[in-house]
TORLUMVEX-705022 format. One record per residue: residue in three letters; x, y, z of N, C-alpha, C in turn. Coordinates in pm, whole numbers. Example, Ala and Ser with C-alpha at 12.3 -4.5 7.8 and 13.67 -1.06 7.14 Angstrom:
2
BAPA   vexse      npx      npy      npz     capx     capy     capz      cpx      cpy      cpz
BAPA     ALA     1319     -569      780     1230     -450      780     1320     -330      780
BAPA     SER     1285     -225      708     1367     -106      714     1290        3      787
END
This chain:
176
BAPA   vexse      npx      npy      npz     capx     capy     capz      cpx      cpy      cpz
BAPA     MET    -1421    -1213    -1275    -1322    -1313    -1237    -1380    -1452    -1262
BAPA     ALA    -1315    -1528    -1347    -1361    -1663    -1380    -1307    -1764    -1279
BAPA     HIS    -1383    -1868    -1259    -1342    -1974    -1168    -1294    -2094    -1247
BAPA     LYS    -1192    -2157    -1196    -1142    -2281    -1254    -1170    -2393    -1155
BAPA     LEU    -1233    -2500    -1202    -1262    -2616    -1118    -1171    -2731    -1160
BAPA     THR    -1091    -2778    -1067    -1002    -2890    -1093    -1053    -3012    -1017
BAPA     PRO    -1083    -3123    -1088    -1132    -3243    -1018    -1035    -3283     -906
BAPA     PHE    -1093    -3316     -790    -1012    -3348     -673    -1051    -3484     -615
BAPA     ILE    -1180    -3504     -588    -1231    -3633     -541    -1353    -3667     -626
BAPA     THR    -1351    -3782     -688    -1459    -3820     -781    -1583    -3868     -706
BAPA     ALA    -1694    -3867     -776    -1820    -3918     -720    -1804    -4065     -679
BAPA     GLU    -1729    -4141     -758    -1707    -4282     -726    -1626    -4298     -598
BAPA     GLN    -1523    -4216     -580    -1443    -4222     -457    -1529    -4185     -336
BAPA     ILE    -1616    -4086     -351    -1705    -4046     -242    -1799    -4161     -207
BAPA     ALA    -1858    -4222     -308    -1953    -4333     -285    -1885    -4449     -213
BAPA     GLU    -1763    -4484     -255    -1689    -4592     -190    -1657    -4557      -45
BAPA     ARG    -1615    -4435      -23    -1581    -4393      114    -1704    -4390      203
BAPA     ASN    -1818    -4348      147    -1942    -4347      225    -1981    -4487      272
BAPA     ILE    -1962    -4586      188    -1992    -4724      227    -1904    -4766      344
BAPA     THR    -1775    -4736      333    -1681    -4769      441    -1715    -4695      570
BAPA     LEU    -1743    -4565      557    -1781    -4487      675    -1908    -4541      739
BAPA     GLY    -2005    -4576      657    -2130    -4633      709    -2105    -4758      790
BAPA     LYS    -2014    -4842      744    -1979    -4964      818    -1910    -4930      950
BAPA     GLU    -1819    -4830      946    -1749    -4788     1068    -1848    -4733     1171
BAPA     ILE    -1941    -4653     1125    -2042    -4594     1213    -2131    -4704     1271
BAPA     THR    -2177    -4794     1186    -2261    -4905     1231    -2189    -4986     1338
BAPA     GLU    -2063    -5017     1315    -1983    -5095     1411    -1967    -5019     1543
BAPA     SER    -1947    -4889     1534    -1926    -4808     1653    -2047    -4808     1746
BAPA     TYR    -2166    -4824     1691    -2288    -4821     1771    -2355    -4959     1783
BAPA     LYS    -2279    -5065     1760    -2337    -5200     1756    -2398    -5243     1889
BAPA     ASP    -2352    -5188     2000    -2403    -5230     2131    -2524    -5149     2177
BAPA     SER    -2565    -5052     2097    -2678    -4969     2134    -2805    -5021     2066
BAPA     GLU    -2911    -5029     2143    -3038    -5078     2088    -3130    -4964     2047
BAPA     GLU    -3101    -4845     2094    -3184    -4729     2061    -3145    -4673     1924
BAPA     PRO    -3237    -4605     1857    -3200    -4541     1730    -3090    -4438     1749
BAPA     LEU    -3004    -4428     1651    -2898    -4328     1647    -2958    -4199     1592
BAPA     VAL    -2940    -4088     1663    -2989    -3959     1614    -2881    -3900     1524
BAPA     CYS    -2912    -3884     1397    -2820    -3825     1300    -2865    -3682     1272
BAPA     ILE    -2775    -3588     1299    -2805    -3446     1283    -2727    -3391     1164
BAPA     CYS    -2799    -3340     1066    -2739    -3278      948    -2718    -3130      974
BAPA     VAL    -2595    -3083      949    -2565    -2942      960    -2586    -2879      821
BAPA     LEU    -2692    -2799      811    -2727    -2736      683    -2641    -2613      659
BAPA     LYS    -2619    -2575      537    -2669    -2629      414    -2573    -2732      356
BAPA     GLY    -2446    -2714      384    -2343    -2789      313    -2347    -2939      323
BAPA     ALA    -2396    -2994      431    -2388    -3139      451    -2506    -3215      391
BAPA     PHE    -2603    -3149      330    -2726    -3217      292    -2705    -3332      194
BAPA     LEU    -2617    -3321       96    -2594    -3432        3    -2521    -3547       71
BAPA     PHE    -2415    -3515      143    -2339    -3615      217    -2430    -3686      318
BAPA     PHE    -2510    -3608      389    -2602    -3663      489    -2697    -3764      426
BAPA     SER    -2759    -3727      315    -2857    -3817      254    -2793    -3947      207
BAPA     ASP    -2668    -3939      163    -2598    -4061      120    -2548    -4143      238
BAPA     ILE    -2489    -4078      338    -2426    -4153      448    -2529    -4222      536
BAPA     ILE    -2644    -4160      559    -2742    -4226      647    -2796    -4354      584
BAPA     ARG    -2794    -4362      451    -2838    -4486      384    -2732    -4595      389
BAPA     CYS    -2611    -4559      434    -2503    -4656      449    -2488    -4704      594
BAPA     ILE    -2569    -4650      684    -2565    -4688      825    -2670    -4796      846
BAPA     ASP    -2626    -4913      888    -2714    -5029      901    -2763    -5044     1044
BAPA     ARG    -2853    -4953     1081    -2915    -4958     1213    -3029    -4856     1212
BAPA     PRO    -3121    -4866     1306    -3229    -4766     1312    -3173    -4627     1343
BAPA     ILE    -3228    -4527     1277    -3184    -4390     1300    -3305    -4297     1309
BAPA     GLU    -3280    -4182     1371    -3372    -4069     1368    -3294    -3955     1304
BAPA     VAL    -3361    -3867     1231    -3290    -3757     1167    -3345    -3622     1213
BAPA     ASP    -3255    -3526     1217    -3293    -3389     1245    -3190    -3299     1180
BAPA     PHE    -3218    -3170     1180    -3135    -3073     1108    -3110    -2951     1194
BAPA     VAL    -2990    -2894     1179    -2957    -2765     1240    -2895    -2679     1132
BAPA     ARG    -2904    -2549     1153    -2836    -2456     1065    -2780    -2346     1153
BAPA     LEU    -2653    -2317     1132    -2585    -2216     1211    -2562    -2091     1126
BAPA     ALA    -2564    -1979     1192    -2531    -1853     1126    -2424    -1785     1210
BAPA     SER    -2323    -1732     1142    -2215    -1663     1211    -2225    -1514     1181
BAPA     TYR    -2222    -1435     1285    -2229    -1291     1269    -2100    -1224     1313
BAPA     GLY    -1991    -1300     1312    -1863    -1244     1352    -1805    -1155     1243
BAPA     THR    -1701    -1086     1276    -1628    -1004     1180    -1498    -1075     1147
BAPA     ALA    -1421    -1016     1061    -1293    -1078     1024    -1202    -1094     1145
BAPA     THR    -1218    -1007     1244    -1131    -1015     1362    -1193    -1095     1475
BAPA     SER    -1322    -1124     1468    -1386    -1199     1576    -1467    -1316     1523
BAPA     ARG    -1415    -1380     1419    -1485    -1490     1355    -1527    -1595     1457
BAPA     GLY    -1648    -1641     1443    -1697    -1747     1529    -1744    -1703     1665
BAPA     GLU    -1733    -1577     1694    -1770    -1530     1828    -1920    -1516     1845
BAPA     ASP    -1991    -1491     1736    -2135    -1467     1743    -2210    -1568     1657
BAPA     ILE    -2200    -1694     1692    -2268    -1800     1618    -2402    -1826     1686
BAPA     VAL    -2506    -1836     1605    -2640    -1864     1655    -2706    -1968     1566
BAPA     PHE    -2811    -2029     1620    -2891    -2121     1539    -2986    -2041     1452
BAPA     SER    -2991    -2070     1324    -3098    -2017     1242    -3203    -2125     1222
BAPA     LYS    -3168    -2250     1256    -3263    -2361     1262    -3213    -2456     1370
BAPA     ASP    -3294    -2479     1471    -3256    -2564     1583    -3319    -2702     1568
BAPA     LEU    -3276    -2795     1651    -3332    -2929     1653    -3481    -2925     1688
BAPA     GLU    -3552    -3024     1638    -3693    -3037     1671    -3720    -3156     1762
BAPA     ILE    -3620    -3244     1777    -3636    -3360     1865    -3542    -3349     1984
BAPA     SER    -3577    -3415     2091    -3492    -3418     2209    -3379    -3518     2186
BAPA     ILE    -3259    -3481     2230    -3145    -3573     2220    -3103    -3624     2358
BAPA     GLU    -3176    -3589     2460    -3139    -3629     2596    -3135    -3781     2607
BAPA     GLY    -3021    -3833     2657    -3005    -3976     2678    -2988    -4057     2551
BAPA     LYS    -2965    -3992     2437    -2954    -4063     2309    -2813    -4054     2252
BAPA     ASP    -2778    -4153     2169    -2654    -4148     2093    -2677    -4052     1977
BAPA     VAL    -2586    -3955     1962    -2601    -3850     1862    -2478    -3846     1771
BAPA     LEU    -2504    -3841     1641    -2398    -3827     1542    -2426    -3701     1460
BAPA     VAL    -2335    -3604     1474    -2344    -3480     1396    -2276    -3505     1262
BAPA     ILE    -2347    -3477     1154    -2293    -3500     1020    -2274    -3364      952
BAPA     GLU    -2147    -3335      919    -2106    -3204      868    -2035    -3221      735
BAPA     ASP    -2034    -3116      653    -1962    -3124      527    -1811    -3108      547
BAPA     ILE    -1772    -3008      626    -1629    -2982      646    -1606    -2926      786
BAPA     VAL    -1505    -2977      853    -1460    -2919      979    -1322    -2862      951
BAPA     ASP    -1314    -2730      960    -1193    -2658      923    -1131    -2598     1050
BAPA     THR    -1156    -2473     1079    -1100    -2411     1199    -1164    -2466     1326
BAPA     GLY    -1287    -2516     1315    -1354    -2576     1429    -1443    -2482     1507
BAPA     HIS    -1450    -2356     1470    -1531    -2260     1546    -1679    -2298     1550
BAPA     SER    -1738    -2324     1435    -1881    -2358     1431    -1909    -2490     1502
BAPA     MET    -1824    -2589     1478    -1846    -2720     1540    -1827    -2712     1691
BAPA     ASP    -1731    -2635     1737    -1710    -2617     1880    -1836    -2558     1944
BAPA     PHE    -1892    -2457     1881    -2016    -2396     1930    -2128    -2499     1934
BAPA     LEU    -2147    -2572     1824    -2256    -2670     1816    -2240    -2780     1921
BAPA     LEU    -2120    -2833     1936    -2097    -2938     2035    -2125    -2888     2176
BAPA     HIS    -2084    -2767     2206    -2109    -2708     2338    -2260    -2703     2367
BAPA     VAL    -2337    -2657     2269    -2482    -2649     2286    -2543    -2788     2301
BAPA     LEU    -2501    -2881     2217    -2559    -3016     2221    -2523    -3090     2350
BAPA     ARG    -2401    -3071     2400    -2362    -3134     2527    -2453    -3088     2641
BAPA     GLY    -2497    -2964     2635    -2586    -2909     2735    -2725    -2973     2733
BAPA     ARG    -2754    -3049     2628    -2883    -3117     2615    -2874    -3264     2659
BAPA     ASN    -2762    -3300     2718    -2740    -3430     2782    -2759    -3553     2693
BAPA     PRO    -2691    -3558     2579    -2698    -3682     2500    -2619    -3792     2571
BAPA     LYS    -2651    -3915     2539    -2576    -4030     2592    -2433    -4027     2537
BAPA     SER    -2422    -4001     2406    -2291    -3987     2342    -2305    -3886     2229
BAPA     LEU    -2191    -3829     2190    -2190    -3726     2087    -2065    -3742     2003
BAPA     LYS    -2083    -3772     1874    -1970    -3791     1784    -1992    -3708     1658
BAPA     ILE    -1882    -3691     1582    -1885    -3613     1459    -1844    -3700     1341
BAPA     CYS    -1920    -3687     1234    -1884    -3745     1104    -1875    -3628     1007
BAPA     SER    -1761    -3612      942    -1744    -3502      848    -1688    -3555      716
BAPA     LEU    -1746    -3508      608    -1696    -3546      476    -1550    -3506      462
BAPA     ILE    -1519    -3382      500    -1382    -3330      489    -1334    -3287      627
BAPA     ASP    -1215    -3331      663    -1153    -3290      789    -1023    -3217      755
BAPA     LYS    -1023    -3088      779     -902    -3007      759     -839    -2982      896
BAPA     HIS     -795    -3089      963     -745    -3079     1100     -621    -2991     1114
BAPA     GLU     -545    -2976     1008     -424    -2891     1018     -459    -2743     1034
BAPA     ARG     -581    -2705     1001     -623    -2564     1013     -700    -2538     1142
BAPA     ARG     -710    -2637     1228     -793    -2627     1348     -744    -2519     1443
BAPA     GLU     -838    -2435     1486     -811    -2332     1587     -880    -2367     1719
BAPA     LYS     -982    -2450     1713    -1053    -2497     1832    -1027    -2647     1846
BAPA     LYS    -1031    -2695     1970    -1004    -2836     1994    -1129    -2918     1962
BAPA     VAL    -1138    -2962     1839    -1250    -3042     1790    -1192    -3163     1718
BAPA     SER    -1240    -3282     1754    -1194    -3404     1689    -1307    -3465     1608
BAPA     VAL    -1276    -3501     1485    -1372    -3568     1398    -1357    -3719     1420
BAPA     ASP    -1468    -3785     1457    -1464    -3928     1485    -1465    -4012     1358
BAPA     PHE    -1537    -3966     1258    -1548    -4038     1131    -1523    -3937     1019
BAPA     ALA    -1404    -3943      958    -1367    -3849      853    -1370    -3917      718
BAPA     GLY    -1438    -3853      623    -1441    -3906      488    -1304    -3891      423
BAPA     PHE    -1257    -3768      420    -1128    -3737      358    -1059    -3632      443
BAPA     GLU     -927    -3646      462     -849    -3547      535     -771    -3465      434
BAPA     LEU     -787    -3333      444     -717    -3241      354     -641    -3138      436
BAPA     SER     -535    -3085      377     -458    -2984      449     -485    -2843      397
BAPA     ASP     -502    -2829      267     -525    -2696      213     -608    -2704       86
BAPA     GLY     -629    -2589       25     -709    -2580      -96     -852    -2542      -65
BAPA     PHE     -914    -2467     -156    -1054    -2431     -141    -1135    -2524     -230
BAPA     ILE    -1223    -2601     -168    -1296    -2703     -242    -1445    -2673     -249
BAPA     VAL    -1508    -2721     -356    -1651    -2706     -378    -1706    -2837     -435
BAPA     GLY    -1839    -2847     -434    -1907    -2963     -490    -1957    -3055     -382
BAPA     TYR    -2052    -3140     -417    -2111    -3237     -326    -2158    -3169     -196
BAPA     GLY    -2225    -3054     -215    -2279    -2978     -103    -2195    -2858      -62
BAPA     LEU    -2066    -2864      -84    -1976    -2753      -51    -1992    -2643     -155
BAPA     ASP    -1993    -2517     -110    -2021    -2410     -204    -1917    -2299     -199
BAPA     TYR    -1927    -2216     -300    -1862    -2085     -301    -1972    -1987     -340
BAPA     ALA    -2012    -1900     -248    -2118    -1801     -272    -2245    -1869     -326
BAPA     GLU    -2281    -1982     -264    -2401    -2060     -297    -2394    -2128     -434
BAPA     ARG    -2277    -2132     -494    -2261    -2200     -623    -2184    -2331     -604
BAPA     TYR    -2207    -2422     -695    -2133    -2548     -710    -2176    -2660     -615
BAPA     ARG    -2277    -2639     -531    -2322    -2745     -439    -2366    -2871     -514
BAPA     GLU    -2421    -2853     -633    -2484    -2963     -707    -2385    -3059     -774
BAPA     LEU    -2258    -3025     -777    -2159    -3111     -842    -2148    -3244     -768
BAPA     ASP    -2137    -3354     -844    -2136    -3486     -780    -2001    -3526     -723
BAPA     GLY    -1897    -3454     -758    -1764    -3477     -703    -1718    -3352     -629
BAPA     ILE    -1594    -3357     -583    -1535    -3243     -514    -1423    -3188     -603
BAPA     TYR    -1424    -3056     -614    -1331    -2987     -702    -1256    -2880     -625
BAPA     GLU    -1131    -2857     -665    -1058    -2745     -608    -1094    -2622     -691
BAPA     LEU    -1128    -2515     -623    -1169    -2391     -689    -1053    -2293     -688
BAPA     SER    -1023    -2238     -804     -922    -2132     -812     -973    -2026     -909
BAPA     THR     -914    -1910     -903     -952    -1802     -994     -852    -1793    -1107
BAPA     GLU     -904    -1756    -1222     -816    -1744    -1340     -791    -1599    -1371
END
């Protein structure tokens, strides 16, 4: 089965949006003197994360998490665990979770629940793609790069079976 990639969001559009998002994030934390803890959700967010943190004009600390889901088709999201946990404490700190895509919200709901239990001062989400129309869990994205309703997308960190992460833009994937 061959894949067809249709350009959807260009590298230039992503770069422009990242600059705007960086300014919005900087403004949102302007009254805080402590470094902002930016958490990258691996694997998909790594390209977006590396670009967006350079657009945030304030001191930051970085850390990484990786989630694994062991659910079945009928119990998706029920058995989510960390395959890589934070290495720094977030207690009393402003925390920004940076994700590639928030779709149904199952993984993000799990992550937020765990992080809230670690008593951060504040906890917000920045996501490259927000598919809020598909949400099954009550999760709100504070800083959304692009809002989409449907389509399967790849590129700029987003993958299909570990392929296409390296593309500099975002493409809609279909089968031919």
